[in-house]
N, C-alpha and C positions, 0 to 999 in steps of 0.2 A: 589687656594690660600686660606689660612686659615686666616679669619678675626676674631680675638678674640673679638673685640668690635669696634663699630663706635666711633671714638674719639670725635665726636661732640655731642654724647648723654650722655657722662659721666657728672655726677653732681659734684660740688665742694666738695662733701662729700663722694664720692664713688671711692676713689683711684686716683682722678684727680691731687692730689698733687705730683704724680710721675712725674719725668722729662720726657718730650716728645722729642724724637729725630726725626728730619726731614732731609732726604737726598734730596737736591735740585739739580736735573739734569738741568744744564743750557746749552742750545744748542746755536751754533753760530748764530749771528744776533738776539739774544734776546735783550730786552731793559733793561738798567740799572734801569730806573724808575720802570719798572714792578718788577724787582728783589727786589728793595728797598721796594716796596709795600708789598712783602711777608715777608721780613726779619725784617724790622724796627719795625713793630708792635710787633713782638715777642721780639725783643731787649728791647723795651720800657716796655713790660709786665714784663720782668725779672727785669728791673730797679725799677719798682713800687713795685714788690713783695720782692725785696731785696734778691733774690736767682735765680738760674738758673732753671726755670721751663720749659724753651724751649731751646733746643740746635739744631743747624743745621750745616750741612756740605755742601760746594759747590762741586758739582760733575760734571765732564765732561766725555765725552764718553771714553777717554783714559787717563785721569788724567792730560792732558796738559792744559795750559791756554786757555780760550775761548774768541774769538773775538766778542765783543758786537757791537751794531748798530753804535755807533759813534766812533769806532776805538780803544778803549782801550781793553787790554787783561786782563780778569779776572782770577786770579790764582784759581786753583782747589785744594780741599783738598784730593780728591781721585778719582779713576776711577769708572765707572758704575759697574764693576764686584765686587767692594769692598763694595757696599752699604749694610747696615744692620739696618737702622733706622726703626722705627715703621711706618713712613710715607715716601713714595717715591713720590716726587713732580716733575713733568716734566714741565719745563718752556721753551717755544720756541716762536719765533717771525716770522720774514720773512723766507720764503723758507722751512718751515717745511715739506710740501709734498715731496719735492725733497730729504730731509734727511731720509725719511722713507724707508731705504734700508734693505734688508733681514738680514744682519749681525747685524745692530743696533737693529732691532725689536726683533731678537732672544735674544740678551743680555738684552734688556729692559724687555722682558717677564720674563726672569729668575730673574731679579732684583725685579720685582713686586711680585713674589712669596715669597720673603723674607720679604715683608712689610705687615703690618696689614691693611693699607689703601693706596689707590692711590689718587693723586691729580694732576690736570692739570691746567695750567694757560696760557691764550692767545692761541697760536697755539699748545700747548703741547698735546691737545686732539687728534690732527692728529697722533702723534706718538703712543700714547697708543691705539688708535683705530686700528692702523695698526697691533698691536700684536694680535688682536681678543679679548682682555680682556674686552673691553667695549661692546661687543655684548650683546644686551638685556638691556643695561644700559641707563639711562637718563643723558645726559651731555650738556654742553654749550661750545661754542668757540666764538672767536671774530666775530663780526657781518659781517665783510667783507668776512669771509670764510663760512658763514652759508650755502649758496647754494651749493658750491662745496663740502663741507663736507658731506652734506646730500646725494648728488649724489654718492659720493665715498664710504660711509659707511651706506648703507640702513639698516643694522642690528642694528645700534645704534639709539636710540631715541634722536634726537637733539631738544633742546629748545632754544629760543632766550633770555633767562634770563641773568641777570648780573652775578649771580653765583648760583650754585646749589649744594646741599648736598644730597647724597644717602647713603645707607648702605656700599657700597664698594668704592665709588669714589666721590670726591668733585671737582668741576671745576669752574673756574672763567674766564671771557671773556677778561680781560685786567687788567691794572694797578689799576684803581679805584675799580673795583669789587674784585680784589685780596686783597686789603687792607680790604675791608668789610668782605671778607671770613676769613681773619686772626682775625678780631675782633670777628667774630662769634665763631671761635675756642677758643679764649681767654675767651669769655663769657661762653662757654659750660664747660670749665675746671676750671675756677676760678671765675666765677660770672660776672653778668652784670656790677657791679660797677667798676671792673677792666677794662672791655672793654671800659667803658665811660671815665675812666682816660686816657687810651691809646689814644682814639680818641681825647681827649682834648689836649694831648701832641702835636698832629699834627694839632690842630685847625680844626677838621673836624667832621663829624657826620656819623653814620651808615645808610646805605641805604638798602632797602630790596633786597634780592636775586632774587625774582620772578619778579621784575620790568624789563620790556623790555629794552634791550640795547638802541634801537632807541628812545624810549620814554625818557629815561634818558638823552641821548645826546641832544635831542631836548629841553627838559626842562632846561638844563644847559647851553644852548648857550649864554644866556644873563641873568645875575642875575636880578631877579625881572621882567623878561619879561612876556608878555601876554601869558597865557596858551593856548589861541586859536591859536597863532602863533606856539607854541610848538606842538599842536595837528596836525596842518596842515603839519608841517615839518615831523613829524613822519609818517603821511600818505603818503607823497611824497616819503619818503625813503623806505617804504614798497612796493611802486608801481613803483620802478625804471624801471622794464621791461615792465610795462603797464601804461605809464603815462596818466594822465587825465587832463582835462582842469581846469583852476583855478576856473571856475564857479562850476564845479562838486565838487572840493575840498571844496569850500565854503559851498555848500549844505550839504556835508557829515559831516562837523563839526558844522553846524547850524548857520552860520552867512551870511549876505548878501555879495555878491562879492565885492562891493565897500568898505564895511567895512574891509574885509580881505585885500584888496589892500592897504588901508590906514595903517592898522596895520603893514603889511610887510614893507611899505615905512618908517614907524617910527622906527621899530625894527631892520631892516636889511639893509635898503637903496636901495632895489630893489623890484619889484613886485613879486607876488607868481609864475607867469609863468616863469620869468627870474630865480628865485631861483631854481625851479624844474629842469630847463635845466642845471643849474650849478651843481646840485647834480648828474645828469645823466652823465655829462661830466667828473666830478671828479671820478665817479665810473668807467667810461670807461678808464680813465688814469691809475687808479690802476690796472685794469685787463691787460692793455697793458704792463705795466712795471713789474707786479708781477706774471703773469701767462703766460702760453703758448697757451691760447685759440686762435683759428683763429679769425682774425679781424671781419669776418662776424658774428661769434658767439658773440663776444663782442658787436657788434652793436645791435643785437637782445636782448641780456640780459640787455642792457642799454636803451631800448625803442626806438631805431632807426629802421626805416623800412628797411634799407639796409646799407651795408658798405659804400657806397658813401655818404649817408646822414650823417653818423657818421663822415666821413673824412672831409666833408665841415664844419660841426659845430665845430669839434675838431680843425681844422686849424684856424678858426676864433677866437676861444678862446685862444689857446695856441701858435699860430704862426707857427705851423708845423703839418703835418699829423701824425696820430697815427703810421704809418709804420716807420716814422723817429725815433721814440723812441726805436724801436727794432733793 
């Protein structure tokens, strides 16, 4: 692939006034919220500039409308084989690993060779990684997929950042990070002032790409919440497969256990041990419904000593055993 320039390193005075074309490949079961996080900041930038500095096309694999997560079908402007924009952005959501079939990966690889830069959002990294084009690159993907992605693509350097920009590929982990990535693109090409105007349009602010997804989620669970609760939650989420006692969590973040228990009761309405179990059970539920992992493996990856232990806790929480969801 010939990359003439990293589109994020252009200054507002070095040719960045040229219109930038993005071809956005939207896969079935992608989220409309995530798609809007990509396109609407660019639309707002055009509005503030009073001209079309960014242009985009919605692309589907074959040019047909794409079924999104909540049932609507999104019309496509063209098929994957017709892409020719400077940027090829791959946006996927649920089921991306199952979509990574040889024919699609072949077409995707050829489409990427026509672009100056690749971008991925949410699970789109699964598809580009399947082409081999991300080997040796640093990327991010949605936090729910980090472990499976790392095991499937050991040649790719995976980081848990919200979004990441390298010379050849930019990646964002979900809807919020995608918006920030677009603000970064706007700032690189047209200045920080325009990016601030666009952020103001949506009454939001830019967050750093290198911020951990889990830390960002934890800190945003309750506006104005205690940062010690956020730190404890982030630690629990990183230790899903090796859960620790609430006392050990308290020691790790530097507060007495009773203080942590009071903080959790105030902020969340349950104790830290109960909350940690809830995180593990929710993770297990996602794996049961969204993957094909054997239930024994799901149990171990969610910190349960055996499948039977998972089944008991799962049934108590959700009213039916995990096998019933399959």
